[in-house]
C-alpha positions as CSV (number, residue, x, y, z in Angstrom):
1,X,52.0,167.3,73.4
2,X,54.6,168.0,70.8
3,X,55.7,165.7,68.0
4,X,58.7,164.6,69.9
5,X,56.6,163.2,72.7
6,X,54.4,161.3,70.3
7,X,57.4,159.9,68.5
8,X,58.9,158.7,71.8
9,X,55.6,157.1,72.9
10,X,55.4,155.3,69.6
11,X,59.0,154.1,69.9
12,X,58.4,152.9,73.5
13,X,55.2,151.1,72.3
14,X,57.1,149.4,69.5
15,X,59.8,148.3,71.9
16,X,57.2,146.9,74.3
17,X,55.6,145.0,71.5
18,X,58.9,143.5,70.5
19,X,59.7,142.5,74.1
20,X,56.2,141.1,74.5
21,X,56.6,139.1,71.3
22,X,60.0,137.8,72.6
23,X,58.5,136.8,75.9
24,X,55.5,135.2,74.3
25,X,57.8,133.1,72.1
26,X,59.9,132.2,75.2
27,X,56.7,131.3,77.0
28,X,55.7,128.9,74.1
29,X,59.1,127.2,74.4
30,X,58.8,126.9,78.2
31,X,55.2,125.5,77.8
32,X,56.6,122.9,75.3
33,X,59.4,122.0,77.7
34,X,57.0,121.8,80.6
35,X,54.6,119.5,78.6
36,X,57.6,117.3,77.7
37,X,58.6,117.0,81.3
38,X,55.1,116.3,82.4
39,X,54.8,113.5,79.8
40,X,58.1,112.0,81.0
41,X,56.9,112.1,84.6
42,X,53.7,110.4,83.5
43,X,55.7,107.7,81.5
44,X,58.0,107.2,84.5
45,X,55.1,106.8,86.9
46,X,53.5,104.3,84.5
47,X,56.8,102.4,84.2
48,X,57.2,102.3,88.0
49,X,53.6,101.0,88.3
50,X,54.3,98.4,85.6
51,X,57.6,97.4,87.2
52,X,56.0,97.0,90.6
53,X,53.2,94.9,89.2
54,X,55.8,92.7,87.4
55,X,57.8,92.5,90.6
56,X,54.8,91.3,92.7
57,X,53.8,89.0,89.9
58,X,57.3,87.4,89.7
59,X,57.4,87.3,93.5
60,X,54.1,85.4,93.6
61,X,55.3,83.1,90.8
62,X,58.5,82.4,92.7
63,X,56.5,81.7,95.9
64,X,54.3,79.3,93.9
65,X,57.4,77.6,92.5
66,X,58.9,77.3,95.9
67,X,55.8,75.8,97.4
68,X,55.7,73.2,94.6
69,X,59.4,72.4,94.5
70,X,60.4,72.4,98.1
71,X,58.3,69.3,99.3
72,X,59.5,67.3,96.3
73,X,63.2,68.2,97.0
74,X,62.8,67.6,100.8
75,X,61.3,64.1,100.2
76,X,64.0,63.2,97.7
77,X,66.8,64.3,100.0
78,X,65.2,62.6,103.1
79,X,64.8,59.3,101.2
80,X,68.4,59.5,100.0
81,X,69.8,60.3,103.5
82,X,67.8,57.4,105.0
83,X,69.2,55.1,102.4
84,X,72.7,56.3,102.8
85,X,72.8,56.1,106.6
86,X,70.5,53.2,106.9
87,X,68.3,55.0,109.5
88,X,65.4,57.4,109.3
89,X,66.3,61.0,108.4
90,X,64.2,64.0,107.6
91,X,65.6,66.9,105.5
92,X,63.7,70.2,105.7
93,X,64.1,73.7,104.5
94,X,63.4,76.4,107.1
95,X,62.3,79.7,105.5
96,X,62.8,83.2,106.7
97,X,61.0,85.8,104.5
98,X,61.0,89.5,105.5
99,X,60.4,92.8,103.9
100,X,62.4,95.9,104.7
101,X,62.0,99.2,102.7
102,X,60.0,97.4,100.1
103,X,62.9,95.0,99.5
104,X,61.9,91.3,100.1
105,X,64.5,88.9,101.3
106,X,63.9,85.1,101.2
107,X,66.3,82.7,102.8
108,X,66.2,78.9,103.0
109,X,68.1,77.2,105.7
110,X,68.8,73.4,105.5
111,X,68.0,71.3,108.5
112,X,68.3,67.6,109.2
113,X,66.2,65.8,111.8
114,X,66.9,62.3,113.2
115,X,65.8,60.4,116.3
116,X,68.4,60.1,119.0
117,X,67.5,58.3,122.3
118,X,63.8,58.5,121.4
119,X,63.9,62.3,120.8
120,X,63.8,64.1,117.4
121,X,66.9,66.2,117.2
122,X,67.4,69.1,114.8
123,X,70.9,69.4,113.2
124,X,72.4,71.9,110.8
125,X,74.3,70.0,108.2
126,X,76.9,72.8,107.9
127,X,78.0,72.4,111.5
128,X,78.9,68.7,111.2
129,X,81.2,66.8,108.9
130,X,80.5,63.4,110.4
131,X,80.3,60.7,107.7
132,X,80.5,63.4,105.0
133,X,77.0,64.6,105.7
134,X,77.4,67.9,103.9
135,X,78.8,66.2,100.8
136,X,76.0,63.7,100.7
137,X,73.3,66.3,101.1
138,X,75.0,68.4,98.4
139,X,74.9,65.4,96.0
140,X,71.3,64.6,96.8
141,X,70.2,68.3,96.4
142,X,71.9,68.5,93.0
143,X,70.2,65.4,91.7
144,X,66.9,66.5,93.2
145,X,67.1,69.8,91.3
146,X,68.1,67.9,88.2
147,X,65.0,65.8,88.5
148,X,62.7,68.7,89.3
149,X,64.1,71.0,86.5
150,X,64.2,68.1,84.0
151,X,67.8,69.0,83.3
152,X,69.5,66.7,80.7
153,X,72.9,68.3,80.3
154,X,76.3,67.3,81.6
155,X,76.8,66.9,85.4
156,X,80.3,67.6,86.7
157,X,81.2,66.4,90.2
158,X,84.6,67.5,91.3
159,X,85.8,65.7,94.4
160,X,82.2,65.9,95.6
161,X,82.6,62.9,98.0
162,X,86.1,63.6,99.3
163,X,84.9,63.7,103.0
164,X,83.1,60.4,102.8
165,X,85.5,58.0,104.5
166,X,83.3,55.0,105.5
167,X,83.6,52.1,103.0
168,X,80.0,51.0,103.3
169,X,78.8,54.6,103.0
170,X,80.9,55.0,99.9
171,X,79.5,51.8,98.4
172,X,76.0,53.0,98.9
173,X,76.8,56.4,97.4
174,X,78.4,54.7,94.3
175,X,75.3,52.5,93.9
176,X,73.1,55.5,94.3
177,X,75.0,57.5,91.7
178,X,75.0,54.7,89.3
179,X,71.2,54.2,89.6
180,X,70.5,57.9,89.2
181,X,72.7,58.4,86.3
182,X,71.3,55.4,84.4
183,X,67.7,56.2,85.3
184,X,67.9,59.8,84.3
185,X,70.1,59.1,81.2
186,X,72.6,61.7,82.3
187,X,76.2,62.2,81.2
188,X,78.2,62.6,84.4
189,X,81.8,63.5,84.8
190,X,83.5,62.5,88.0
191,X,86.8,64.2,88.9
192,X,88.3,62.3,91.8
193,X,91.4,60.8,93.4
194,X,89.4,57.7,94.4
195,X,89.6,55.8,91.1
196,X,89.1,52.4,92.8
197,X,85.5,53.4,93.6
198,X,84.3,55.4,90.7
199,X,85.8,53.1,88.1
200,X,83.3,50.5,89.1
201,X,80.4,52.6,87.6
202,X,82.2,54.5,84.8
203,X,82.0,53.9,81.1
204,X,85.2,55.7,80.2
205,X,88.2,56.3,82.4
206,X,90.9,58.9,82.0
207,X,94.1,59.1,84.1
208,X,95.6,62.6,84.4
209,X,99.2,62.7,85.4
210,X,101.9,65.4,85.2
211,X,105.0,65.0,83.2
212,X,107.6,67.8,82.9
213,X,105.1,70.3,84.3
214,X,102.4,69.4,81.8
215,X,99.2,67.5,82.2
216,X,99.0,64.2,80.3
217,X,95.7,62.4,79.8
218,X,95.5,58.7,79.0
219,X,92.4,56.6,78.6
220,X,92.4,53.4,80.7
221,X,90.3,50.3,81.1
222,X,88.7,49.4,84.4
223,X,91.4,46.8,85.0
224,X,94.2,49.1,84.1
225,X,92.9,51.8,86.4
226,X,92.4,49.4,89.3
227,X,96.0,48.1,88.8
228,X,97.4,51.6,88.7
229,X,95.5,52.5,91.9
230,X,96.7,49.3,93.6
231,X,100.3,49.9,92.7
232,X,100.0,53.5,93.8
233,X,98.6,52.5,97.2
234,X,101.4,50.0,97.6
235,X,104.0,52.7,96.9
236,X,102.5,55.0,99.5
237,X,102.2,52.3,102.1
């Protein structure tokens, strides 16, 4: 073997060492990246497990809350309906809980039960407007939730009783609202065209009219509001 061959072998060995060093360095970088990815996967799995645990916990808490709240609300609405219509009514929530692809769906459907010709009949309040049933149930539900949640903020009712036409029913509703508002100590704002009714239980009255395309608000006494409404009815007659 001549000197040239030895020189070439040494050169090749040197190049191999350099390449080996380069690949070892690259391997270290890849090992670090792999470790970082594995740690992220582990953190993600832990987060998913934690999220699932929280989801099932909240779902159970929600179920517990429903089981406690629903009977209270059902009784309050049933008692209110029986008082309003002067006959026995039962208000119930029908539940439909299903799970598809690990996504839980919970629906509550309102049902009303009353006795007709000696038979208990189930009715859906949304399919009937007789006597303003929907509006009355809506009012009762709002106040039931107010009582259950111990809410003490402002309650705004915007034309909430527009479909209640019967005078006696309206009288009982006004009496009911007055009792609830006073008992609960609520501040309630009624927005209505039926000033002759709501003015009987209000502490302050504001008449909103339109002049030159602008809204004008005037505070009025009970007597002034009733006179205004009386004159308006006479003009429309």
